[in-house]
C-alpha positions as CSV (number, residue, x, y, z in Angstrom):
1,X,21.0,1.1,8.9
2,X,22.3,1.2,5.3
3,X,20.1,0.7,2.3
4,X,21.4,-2.8,1.8
5,X,20.8,-4.0,5.4
6,X,18.1,-6.5,6.2
7,X,14.8,-5.2,7.5
8,X,14.2,-6.3,11.1
9,X,11.5,-8.9,11.9
10,X,9.2,-6.3,13.4
11,X,10.3,-3.0,11.7
12,X,9.3,0.4,13.0
13,X,8.2,3.1,10.6
14,X,9.6,6.7,10.9
15,X,8.0,9.6,8.9
16,X,10.1,12.7,9.0
17,X,8.6,15.9,7.4
18,X,6.5,13.8,5.0
19,X,4.3,15.8,2.7
20,X,2.4,15.0,-0.5
21,X,1.2,17.4,-3.1
22,X,-0.4,16.0,-6.3
23,X,-0.1,17.6,-9.7
24,X,-2.2,20.8,-9.9
25,X,-1.2,21.8,-6.4
26,X,-3.6,19.5,-4.5
27,X,-2.0,19.2,-1.0
28,X,-3.0,15.9,0.6
29,X,-0.6,15.7,3.5
30,X,0.9,18.4,5.6
31,X,4.5,17.8,6.8
32,X,4.1,14.8,9.1
33,X,6.5,13.6,11.8
34,X,5.5,10.4,13.5
35,X,7.1,7.1,14.5
36,X,5.0,3.8,14.4
37,X,6.4,1.2,16.8
38,X,7.5,-2.1,15.4
39,X,5.3,-5.1,16.2
40,X,2.2,-2.9,16.8
41,X,-1.0,-2.4,14.9
42,X,-1.6,1.3,14.2
43,X,-5.0,2.4,12.8
44,X,-5.4,5.6,10.7
45,X,-8.9,7.1,10.9
46,X,-10.3,10.3,9.5
47,X,-12.9,11.7,7.1
48,X,-13.2,10.4,3.6
49,X,-10.6,11.8,1.2
50,X,-8.3,13.1,4.0
51,X,-5.2,11.3,2.8
52,X,-5.2,8.1,4.8
53,X,-4.7,5.8,1.8
54,X,-2.2,8.2,0.4
55,X,-0.1,7.8,3.5
56,X,-0.4,4.1,3.3
57,X,0.8,4.1,-0.3
58,X,3.8,6.3,0.7
59,X,4.7,3.8,3.5
60,X,4.4,1.0,0.9
61,X,6.7,2.8,-1.5
62,X,4.1,2.9,-4.2
63,X,4.1,6.7,-4.2
64,X,7.0,9.1,-3.4
65,X,6.6,11.9,-0.8
66,X,6.9,15.5,-2.2
67,X,9.1,16.2,0.7
68,X,10.5,14.4,3.7
69,X,11.5,10.7,4.1
70,X,10.0,7.4,5.3
71,X,12.2,4.8,6.9
72,X,11.1,1.2,7.6
73,X,13.4,-0.5,10.0
74,X,15.9,2.2,9.3
75,X,15.9,1.7,5.5
76,X,13.8,3.2,2.6
77,X,10.6,1.4,1.6
78,X,12.5,0.1,-1.5
79,X,14.4,-2.3,0.7
80,X,11.4,-4.0,2.3
81,X,9.9,-4.2,-1.2
82,X,13.1,-5.8,-2.5
83,X,13.1,-8.3,0.3
84,X,9.4,-9.2,-0.4
85,X,8.8,-8.5,3.4
86,X,5.8,-6.2,2.7
87,X,2.2,-7.1,1.9
88,X,-0.7,-4.9,1.1
89,X,-4.5,-5.5,1.0
90,X,-6.2,-2.7,-0.8
91,X,-10.0,-2.0,-1.2
92,X,-9.8,-3.4,-4.7
93,X,-8.9,-7.1,-4.4
94,X,-7.2,-7.1,-7.9
95,X,-7.4,-10.9,-8.3
96,X,-6.2,-12.6,-11.4
97,X,-9.5,-13.8,-13.1
98,X,-8.0,-17.0,-14.6
99,X,-6.7,-18.2,-11.2
100,X,-8.8,-19.9,-8.6
101,X,-9.0,-18.8,-5.0
102,X,-6.2,-21.2,-4.1
103,X,-4.2,-20.1,-7.1
104,X,-4.4,-16.3,-6.3
105,X,-3.2,-17.0,-2.8
106,X,-0.4,-19.3,-3.9
107,X,0.8,-16.7,-6.4
108,X,1.8,-14.4,-3.5
109,X,4.2,-17.1,-2.3
110,X,5.6,-17.5,-5.8
111,X,6.2,-13.8,-6.2
112,X,7.9,-13.6,-2.8
113,X,10.2,-16.5,-3.9
114,X,8.9,-18.6,-1.1
115,X,8.2,-22.4,-1.3
116,X,4.7,-23.7,-1.9
117,X,2.8,-24.4,1.3
118,X,-0.6,-26.1,0.6
119,X,-1.4,-26.5,4.3
120,X,-0.9,-22.8,5.0
121,X,-3.0,-21.8,2.0
122,X,-5.8,-24.2,3.1
123,X,-5.7,-22.9,6.6
124,X,-6.1,-19.3,5.4
125,X,-8.9,-20.2,3.1
126,X,-10.7,-21.7,6.1
127,X,-9.9,-18.8,8.3
128,X,-11.4,-16.3,6.0
129,X,-14.5,-18.4,5.6
130,X,-14.0,-19.7,2.0
131,X,-14.0,-23.4,2.6
132,X,-15.5,-25.1,-0.4
133,X,-14.5,-22.3,-2.8
134,X,-10.7,-23.1,-3.1
135,X,-11.1,-24.1,-6.8
136,X,-13.5,-21.3,-7.7
137,X,-12.5,-18.4,-10.0
138,X,-13.1,-14.7,-9.0
139,X,-16.0,-14.2,-11.4
140,X,-18.1,-16.7,-9.5
141,X,-17.4,-15.0,-6.1
142,X,-19.2,-12.0,-4.5
143,X,-17.4,-8.8,-3.9
144,X,-17.0,-9.7,-0.2
145,X,-15.6,-13.1,-1.0
146,X,-13.1,-11.7,-3.4
147,X,-12.0,-9.3,-0.7
148,X,-11.5,-12.2,1.7
149,X,-9.2,-13.9,-0.9
150,X,-7.2,-10.6,-1.1
151,X,-6.8,-10.7,2.7
152,X,-5.6,-14.3,2.7
153,X,-3.2,-13.5,-0.1
154,X,-1.7,-10.6,1.8
155,X,-1.1,-12.8,4.9
156,X,0.2,-16.1,3.3
157,X,3.8,-14.8,3.0
158,X,4.0,-13.9,6.7
159,X,5.1,-10.4,6.0
160,X,7.1,-8.3,8.4
161,X,5.0,-5.2,7.4
162,X,1.3,-5.6,6.7
163,X,-0.7,-2.6,5.3
164,X,-4.4,-2.9,5.2
165,X,-6.6,-0.3,3.3
166,X,-10.2,-0.8,4.3
167,X,-9.7,-4.6,4.2
168,X,-13.3,-5.4,5.4
169,X,-15.1,-2.7,3.5
170,X,-16.8,-5.1,1.0
171,X,-17.8,-7.8,3.5
172,X,-21.1,-8.1,5.4
173,X,-21.2,-7.0,9.0
174,X,-21.2,-10.5,10.6
175,X,-18.2,-11.6,8.5
176,X,-16.5,-8.2,9.2
177,X,-16.8,-8.8,13.0
178,X,-15.6,-12.4,12.7
179,X,-12.5,-11.4,10.6
180,X,-11.7,-8.6,13.1
181,X,-11.6,-11.3,15.8
182,X,-9.8,-14.0,13.9
183,X,-7.1,-12.3,11.7
184,X,-5.1,-10.7,14.5
185,X,-4.4,-14.2,15.8
186,X,-2.2,-14.6,12.7
187,X,-0.1,-11.5,12.9
188,X,0.1,-10.9,16.6
189,X,2.2,-13.9,17.5
190,X,4.7,-12.9,14.8
191,X,4.7,-9.3,16.0
192,X,4.0,-8.2,12.5
193,X,4.1,-4.4,12.2
194,X,0.6,-3.6,10.8
195,X,-0.9,-0.3,9.6
196,X,-4.7,-0.3,9.1
197,X,-6.8,2.3,7.3
198,X,-10.5,2.2,8.3
199,X,-13.6,4.3,8.5
200,X,-15.0,2.1,11.3
201,X,-14.1,3.4,14.8
202,X,-15.1,0.2,16.5
203,X,-12.9,-1.8,14.0
204,X,-10.0,0.5,14.7
205,X,-10.4,-0.1,18.5
206,X,-10.8,-3.8,18.0
207,X,-7.7,-4.3,15.9
208,X,-5.2,-1.7,16.9
209,X,-2.8,-0.8,19.7
210,X,-2.8,2.9,18.7
211,X,-5.0,5.1,16.6
212,X,-4.0,8.2,14.7
213,X,-6.9,10.5,13.9
214,X,-6.3,12.6,10.8
215,X,-7.9,15.9,10.0
216,X,-9.7,16.8,6.7
217,X,-7.4,17.3,3.8
218,X,-4.6,18.4,3.9
219,X,-4.2,15.8,6.6
220,X,-2.4,16.4,9.8
221,X,-2.5,14.2,13.0
222,X,-5.0,15.7,15.4
223,X,-5.1,12.9,18.0
224,X,-2.8,10.1,18.9
225,X,-4.7,7.6,21.0
226,X,-3.3,4.5,22.7
227,X,-5.7,1.5,22.9
228,X,-5.3,0.0,26.4
229,X,-7.1,-3.2,25.9
230,X,-5.8,-6.8,26.3
231,X,-4.1,-8.8,23.6
232,X,-5.4,-10.9,22.1
233,X,-8.8,-9.3,22.3
234,X,-11.2,-11.7,24.0
235,X,-14.6,-12.5,22.5
236,X,-17.2,-10.0,23.6
237,X,-14.8,-7.3,24.5
238,X,-16.7,-4.9,22.2
239,X,-19.6,-4.9,24.7
240,X,-17.4,-3.9,27.7
241,X,-17.2,-0.4,29.2
242,X,-13.5,-0.1,28.4
243,X,-14.2,-0.8,24.7
244,X,-17.1,1.7,24.5
245,X,-15.0,4.3,26.2
246,X,-12.2,3.9,23.7
247,X,-14.8,4.2,20.8
248,X,-16.1,7.4,22.4
249,X,-12.6,8.8,22.7
250,X,-11.8,8.2,19.1
251,X,-15.2,9.6,17.9
252,X,-14.6,12.7,19.9
253,X,-11.1,13.0,18.4
254,X,-12.7,12.8,14.9
255,X,-15.2,15.5,15.8
256,X,-12.3,17.8,17.0
257,X,-10.4,17.0,13.8
258,X,-13.3,18.1,11.7
259,X,-13.5,21.4,13.7
260,X,-9.8,22.0,13.8
261,X,-8.2,24.9,12.1
262,X,-4.7,24.8,13.3
263,X,-2.1,22.0,12.9
264,X,-1.3,19.8,15.8
265,X,2.0,17.9,15.4
266,X,2.1,14.2,16.2
267,X,3.9,13.3,19.3
């Protein structure tokens, strides 16, 4: 696909020989070769500081790799950025303080050159549990509430590629579990290609179709684990033997990654 071609509805992501070295010689990512299937949710897990968020920023086109290339639907990240078909929710909500909850979410539609859709905005406000706060400014919200606004903002444009960096890190455990059950019901029917960075193994299993386990920095993929659980995830699935077995498999992969001393290429 040429650089001027349109990104597919559910774009796959191809990383070929992608590495990242920051100024001063800090190697964050070893050369990485992996393909993420379009329409799936892939979770990146690994120890703190291993390079998960760096890889997400490379996919988003916010950083350039030191070597190698990333293709999204066969085109560079700049194409999906130009088409406003990408949305990112970072750990820092970065809300505009002078805009209300509704205004911050609506801004994403404006920047993506999409028409206003008050019903969609109100539905997302309700879904993330902020009913009654639509006209509230960020200064009057808790950190978890601001994070929920950022999640709604990332989803209102119905992106073809959704990148989530610890999206539930600032919310309480009960809300975190509820969002993990509710939000996939938005992106799954549209087959949105989703990449999730999380420190929570159970969250990775609940949300994803595939989990890539990264080693300590410089990151390499040490485990590539498919999550063979039904979609959509039914309520209570996290108490089933299959769910617990998947959590144990990922946890064991993390332990092997911490102990690894030799690179293992992703398949």
